[in-house]
C-alpha positions as CSV (number, residue, x, y, z in Angstrom):
1,M,0.0,-0.1,0.0
2,D,1.2,3.5,-0.7
3,S,2.8,5.3,2.3
4,A,0.7,8.3,1.8
5,L,-2.4,6.5,1.7
6,T,-1.3,4.5,4.6
7,I,-0.7,7.6,6.8
8,I,-3.9,9.1,5.8
9,L,-5.9,6.0,6.6
10,I,-4.2,5.6,10.1
11,C,-4.9,9.2,11.1
12,S,-8.4,8.9,9.7
13,L,-9.2,5.9,11.8
14,V,-7.8,7.8,14.8
15,A,-10.2,10.6,13.8
16,V,-13.0,8.2,13.5
17,S,-12.4,6.5,16.7
18,G,-12.4,10.0,18.4
19,A,-15.4,11.2,16.5
20,L,-17.5,8.3,17.9
21,L,-16.8,9.0,21.4
22,G,-16.1,12.9,21.3
23,P,-19.8,14.0,21.0
24,F,-20.6,12.0,24.1
25,L,-17.8,13.5,26.1
26,L,-18.5,17.0,24.8
27,L,-22.3,16.8,25.7
28,R,-21.5,15.5,29.1
29,R,-18.9,18.3,29.7
30,M,-16.2,15.8,30.1
31,S,-13.8,17.2,27.3
32,L,-11.2,17.8,29.9
33,M,-11.0,14.3,30.9
34,T,-9.9,13.5,27.4
35,D,-6.9,15.7,28.0
36,A,-6.2,14.3,31.2
37,I,-6.3,10.6,29.9
38,S,-4.2,11.6,26.8
39,H,-1.5,13.0,29.0
40,S,-1.6,10.3,31.8
41,I,-1.2,7.4,29.5
42,L,2.3,8.4,28.9
43,F,3.0,7.1,32.3
44,G,1.2,3.9,31.5
45,I,3.3,3.4,28.3
46,V,6.5,3.9,30.4
47,I,5.5,1.5,33.0
48,G,4.5,-1.0,30.4
49,F,8.1,-0.7,28.7
50,L,9.7,-1.1,32.1
51,L,7.6,-4.1,33.3
52,F,7.7,-6.0,29.9
53,N,10.8,-4.5,28.4
54,T,9.2,-4.3,25.1
55,L,7.5,-1.9,22.7
56,D,4.9,-4.4,21.4
57,S,1.4,-3.1,21.2
58,L,-0.5,-5.4,23.6
59,P,1.5,-4.7,26.7
60,M,1.5,-1.0,25.7
61,I,-2.2,-1.0,25.4
62,L,-2.8,-3.0,28.6
63,A,-0.7,-0.7,30.8
64,A,-1.5,2.7,29.4
65,S,-5.2,1.8,29.5
66,A,-4.9,0.7,33.0
67,I,-3.3,4.3,33.8
68,G,-6.0,5.9,31.9
69,I,-8.6,4.1,34.0
70,L,-6.7,5.1,37.0
71,T,-6.8,8.6,36.0
72,V,-10.7,8.5,35.9
73,V,-10.8,6.6,39.3
74,L,-8.6,9.0,41.1
75,T,-10.3,12.1,39.6
76,E,-13.7,10.7,40.7
77,M,-12.5,9.9,44.2
78,L,-11.0,13.4,44.7
79,F,-14.2,14.9,43.3
80,K,-16.4,12.9,45.6
81,T,-14.6,14.2,48.7
82,G,-16.5,17.4,48.1
83,L,-13.3,19.5,48.9
84,V,-12.6,20.4,45.1
85,R,-14.4,20.8,42.0
86,E,-14.3,18.3,39.2
87,D,-12.1,20.3,36.9
88,A,-9.8,21.1,39.7
89,A,-9.6,17.3,40.3
90,I,-8.7,16.6,36.8
91,G,-6.1,19.3,36.9
92,M,-4.4,17.9,39.9
93,V,-4.4,14.3,38.7
94,F,-3.2,14.2,35.1
95,P,-0.2,16.7,35.6
96,A,1.2,14.5,38.3
97,L,0.9,11.3,36.2
98,F,2.2,12.9,33.0
99,S,5.2,14.6,34.7
100,I,6.2,11.4,36.3
101,G,6.1,9.8,32.8
102,V,8.2,12.7,31.3
103,I,10.7,12.4,34.2
104,I,11.1,8.6,33.7
105,I,11.5,9.0,30.0
106,S,14.3,11.8,30.4
107,R,16.1,10.0,33.0
108,F,16.0,6.3,32.1
109,L,14.5,5.8,28.6
110,S,16.3,8.5,26.5
111,N,17.9,5.8,24.3
112,V,14.7,4.1,23.5
113,H,12.1,4.8,20.8
114,I,9.8,6.4,23.3
115,D,10.9,10.1,23.8
116,I,9.0,13.4,24.7
117,D,8.6,14.6,21.1
118,T,6.7,11.3,20.3
119,A,4.6,11.7,23.3
120,L,3.5,15.3,21.9
121,V,3.0,14.7,18.3
122,G,3.7,11.0,17.3
123,E,5.6,9.6,14.5
124,V,3.0,8.7,12.0
125,I,5.5,9.2,9.1
126,W,7.3,6.1,10.0
127,A,4.2,3.9,10.3
128,P,4.1,2.5,6.8
129,F,7.6,0.9,7.5
130,D,6.4,-0.8,10.6
131,T,4.6,-3.8,9.2
132,I,3.3,-7.2,10.5
133,P,1.8,-10.2,8.6
134,F,-1.9,-9.7,8.2
135,L,-4.2,-11.8,6.0
136,G,-1.4,-13.3,4.0
137,G,0.3,-10.0,3.4
138,E,2.2,-7.3,5.1
139,V,0.2,-4.4,6.6
140,A,1.2,-1.3,8.7
141,R,1.0,-2.2,12.4
142,G,-0.6,1.0,13.0
143,L,-3.3,0.5,10.5
144,V,-4.3,-2.8,12.2
145,I,-4.5,-1.2,15.6
146,T,-6.3,1.9,14.8
147,G,-8.7,-0.1,12.7
148,A,-9.5,-2.4,15.5
149,I,-10.1,0.3,17.9
150,A,-12.4,2.2,15.4
151,L,-14.5,-1.2,15.0
152,V,-14.5,-1.7,18.8
153,N,-15.7,1.9,19.3
154,L,-18.2,1.7,16.4
155,A,-19.7,-1.6,17.9
156,F,-19.8,0.1,21.5
157,V,-21.8,3.2,20.2
158,G,-23.9,1.0,17.8
159,V,-24.9,-1.4,20.6
160,F,-25.4,1.0,23.4
161,Y,-26.5,4.2,21.5
162,K,-29.9,4.5,23.1
163,E,-28.4,4.0,26.6
164,L,-25.7,6.4,25.9
165,K,-28.0,8.9,24.7
166,L,-30.2,8.7,27.7
167,V,-27.3,8.8,30.2
168,T,-25.8,11.7,28.3
169,F,-29.1,13.8,28.2
170,D,-30.7,12.7,31.6
171,S,-28.6,10.6,33.9
172,A,-31.1,10.8,36.7
173,L,-33.9,9.5,34.3
174,A,-31.5,6.8,33.3
175,S,-30.7,5.7,36.8
176,S,-34.4,5.7,37.7
177,L,-35.1,3.3,34.7
178,G,-32.4,0.9,36.0
179,F,-29.6,1.7,33.8
180,W,-26.3,1.5,35.1
181,S,-24.9,4.9,34.1
182,G,-21.8,4.6,36.1
183,G,-20.9,1.6,34.2
184,L,-21.6,3.2,30.9
185,T,-19.4,6.1,31.8
186,F,-16.7,3.6,33.0
187,A,-16.8,1.8,29.7
188,L,-16.7,5.0,27.7
189,M,-13.8,6.3,29.6
190,T,-12.1,3.0,29.1
191,L,-12.5,3.2,25.4
192,V,-11.2,6.7,25.5
193,S,-8.1,5.3,27.2
194,V,-7.6,2.5,24.6
195,T,-8.2,5.0,21.8
196,A,-5.5,7.3,23.2
197,V,-3.0,4.5,23.6
198,G,-3.7,3.4,19.9
199,A,-3.2,6.8,18.6
200,F,0.0,7.3,20.5
201,D,2.4,6.6,17.6
202,A,0.2,8.2,15.2
203,V,-0.7,11.7,16.6
204,G,0.8,11.5,20.0
205,A,-0.8,11.7,23.3
206,V,-1.5,15.4,23.5
207,L,-3.0,16.0,19.9
208,L,-5.3,13.3,20.4
209,V,-7.6,15.9,22.2
210,G,-7.9,17.8,18.8
211,F,-9.0,14.7,16.9
212,M,-11.5,13.7,19.6
213,I,-13.1,17.0,20.7
214,V,-12.5,19.6,17.9
215,P,-14.8,17.7,15.2
216,A,-17.4,17.2,17.8
217,A,-17.3,20.7,18.8
218,A,-17.8,21.9,15.2
219,A,-20.6,19.4,14.7
220,Y,-22.2,20.6,17.8
221,L,-22.6,24.0,16.1
222,L,-24.2,22.5,13.1
223,T,-26.8,20.4,14.5
224,E,-29.1,19.5,17.4
225,R,-29.5,15.8,16.6
226,L,-27.0,13.5,18.3
227,S,-26.9,11.0,15.5
228,V,-26.2,13.9,12.9
229,M,-23.6,15.2,15.2
230,I,-21.7,12.0,15.3
231,G,-22.0,11.7,11.5
232,L,-20.6,15.3,11.0
233,S,-17.8,14.7,13.3
234,L,-16.7,11.7,11.4
235,V,-16.7,13.6,8.3
236,I,-15.1,16.7,9.7
237,G,-12.3,14.4,11.3
238,V,-11.5,12.6,8.1
239,L,-11.6,15.8,6.0
240,G,-9.1,17.4,8.6
241,C,-6.8,14.5,8.2
242,V,-6.9,14.4,4.3
243,I,-6.3,18.2,4.1
244,G,-3.8,18.4,6.9
245,Y,-1.6,15.6,5.4
246,Y,-1.1,17.4,2.1
247,A,-0.8,20.9,3.8
248,A,2.0,19.4,6.0
249,L,3.8,18.0,2.8
250,A,3.6,21.5,1.3
251,I,5.2,23.3,4.1
252,D,7.4,20.4,5.5
253,T,6.0,20.3,9.0
254,S,4.5,17.8,11.5
255,I,1.8,15.9,9.8
256,S,-0.4,15.2,12.9
257,G,0.3,18.8,14.2
258,M,-1.0,20.0,10.6
259,M,-4.0,17.8,10.7
260,V,-5.0,19.2,14.2
261,T,-4.4,22.7,13.0
262,V,-6.7,22.0,9.9
263,L,-9.4,20.8,12.3
264,G,-9.0,24.1,14.2
265,V,-9.4,26.1,11.1
266,I,-12.5,24.2,10.3
267,F,-14.0,24.7,13.7
268,A,-13.2,28.4,13.4
269,L,-15.0,28.6,10.0
270,V,-17.8,26.7,11.4
271,L,-18.0,28.9,14.5
272,I,-18.2,32.1,12.3
273,F,-20.6,30.8,9.6
274,A,-22.7,28.0,11.3
275,P,-26.2,28.7,10.1
276,Q,-27.9,28.9,13.5
277,R,-25.2,29.0,16.1
278,G,-22.4,30.8,14.3
279,L,-21.1,34.2,15.3
280,L,-22.2,35.7,12.0
281,A,-25.6,34.3,12.4
282,G,-25.9,35.5,15.9
283,M,-24.8,39.1,14.8
284,L,-27.4,39.1,12.1
285,R,-30.0,37.8,14.4
286,R,-29.3,40.4,16.9
287,R,-29.4,43.1,14.3
288,R,-32.8,41.7,13.0
289,Q,-34.0,41.9,16.6
290,Q,-32.8,45.3,17.1
291,W,-34.5,46.5,13.9
292,E,-37.7,44.7,14.9
293,F,-37.7,46.4,18.3
294,A,-37.1,49.9,16.6
295,A,-39.9,49.2,14.0
296,R,-42.2,48.4,16.8
297,L,-41.2,51.3,18.9
298,L,-42.0,53.4,15.8
299,V,-45.6,52.2,15.5
300,I,-46.2,52.6,19.1
301,H,-45.1,56.3,18.7
302,V,-47.5,56.7,15.8
303,L,-50.3,55.1,17.7
304,N,-49.6,57.2,20.8
305,H,-49.7,60.6,18.8
306,E,-52.1,60.0,16.1
307,G,-55.2,62.4,16.4
308,Q,-53.4,64.5,19.0
309,P,-52.9,68.3,18.8
310,N,-49.0,67.7,18.1
311,E,-49.5,65.1,15.6
312,G,-48.3,67.2,12.7
313,D,-44.9,67.5,14.5
314,E,-44.6,64.2,16.1
315,L,-45.6,62.2,13.1
316,A,-43.9,64.2,10.4
317,L,-41.7,62.0,8.3
318,A,-39.0,64.8,8.4
319,T,-38.8,65.2,12.2
320,V,-39.9,61.9,13.7
321,N,-36.2,61.0,14.2
322,Q,-35.9,64.0,16.6
323,H,-38.7,62.6,18.9
324,L,-37.2,59.2,18.9
325,N,-33.6,60.4,19.4
326,W,-32.5,58.6,16.1
327,S,-30.2,59.8,13.4
328,P,-32.1,60.8,10.1
329,A,-30.5,57.9,8.2
330,Y,-31.4,55.3,10.9
331,A,-34.9,56.7,11.0
332,E,-35.4,56.5,7.4
333,Q,-34.1,52.9,7.4
334,I,-36.7,52.0,10.3
335,V,-39.6,53.7,8.5
336,Q,-38.9,51.9,5.3
337,R,-38.7,48.6,7.3
338,A,-41.9,49.3,8.8
339,R,-43.4,50.1,5.5
340,Q,-42.1,46.9,3.9
341,R,-43.9,44.9,6.8
342,G,-47.1,46.5,5.9
343,W,-47.3,48.5,9.3
344,L,-47.1,52.1,8.1
345,D,-48.0,54.3,5.4
346,V,-47.1,58.0,4.5
347,A,-50.3,60.0,4.5
348,S,-50.9,63.5,3.0
349,G,-48.7,66.1,4.4
350,R,-45.9,63.5,4.7
351,L,-47.3,62.3,8.1
352,L,-46.8,58.7,9.1
353,A,-50.0,56.6,9.5
354,L,-50.6,53.2,10.7
355,T,-52.1,50.4,8.6
356,P,-54.5,48.0,10.3
357,D,-51.7,45.4,10.7
358,G,-49.6,48.2,12.2
359,R,-52.3,49.3,14.6
360,Q,-52.6,45.5,15.8
361,I,-48.8,45.2,16.2
362,A,-48.6,48.4,18.3
363,R,-51.6,47.2,20.5
364,E,-50.0,43.8,20.8
365,T,-46.7,45.1,21.9
366,L,-48.2,47.4,24.4
367,A,-50.4,44.8,26.0
């Protein structure tokens, strides 16, 4: 298999694995736990090497996954004391485990394949050359590992989708219905740990957070349906891997780092241009609301002064802005908007006059 295709497939499978779990973590406000696990598994990988004296995948996965689970357990125990908040508990557990791992690497394992740079950004560029026999041929080890993890995550989400959805949106209801929400959470975090270990060589322990959370965060801005959110996360994750690979080649930089950078750019674009939740949509919505309020204020002003002795001054098209403390240009825009909505007309003598619809709107607003 072509090395470029192998690299893209490995990273895409990491993104797929993350995209399957990321939406549940994001919606349950557990995104920081991903960061904690992705850091602390470095300690697990170091322990695995010291215990088994090998870089083979299975011992690494077992040891690092155990440390990932330990991170969750320690954080939960610390939080349940009631003395610290959950984010503070996370912030105390994972730096300790990560720093121990870094110290051991720097002090005792500096001549081994494991190093701090690998822990940060991975070495996916070498993945096509690390092959194992598979189905009568030679396949990249990373492709087999990430593919297997992606299938496990897919099976987990597929089988327990309804339960995960219920626990995510209403854990109290799930518990009252007899679902073991704690068990599902434990299984979810175990898979996060396994995914982090499987992604270690490809994208590094730290950058995994980008693959798991950024696509989910972008998808969250585009939809309110969980199933669609997961699907969009998958698409965004794979798209970031493909674009990031060729962008990294173009400027000769870290492949996994560029992939996460591209995912960040995609998120920024979604954040700005998302149809309902984007910054631009919010700005336009606030502007429409401002104009709607001003138009309603104008028809109320007309209702309050029509038929009054000062009607000629208060409702004159040329001077109405002075009574509402508006600039002439702004008043002209609001009058035009109210006329387009069918609320106002300009009567003889250039006086503003309410239409039947405008009179109803003014009364409803005052009610």
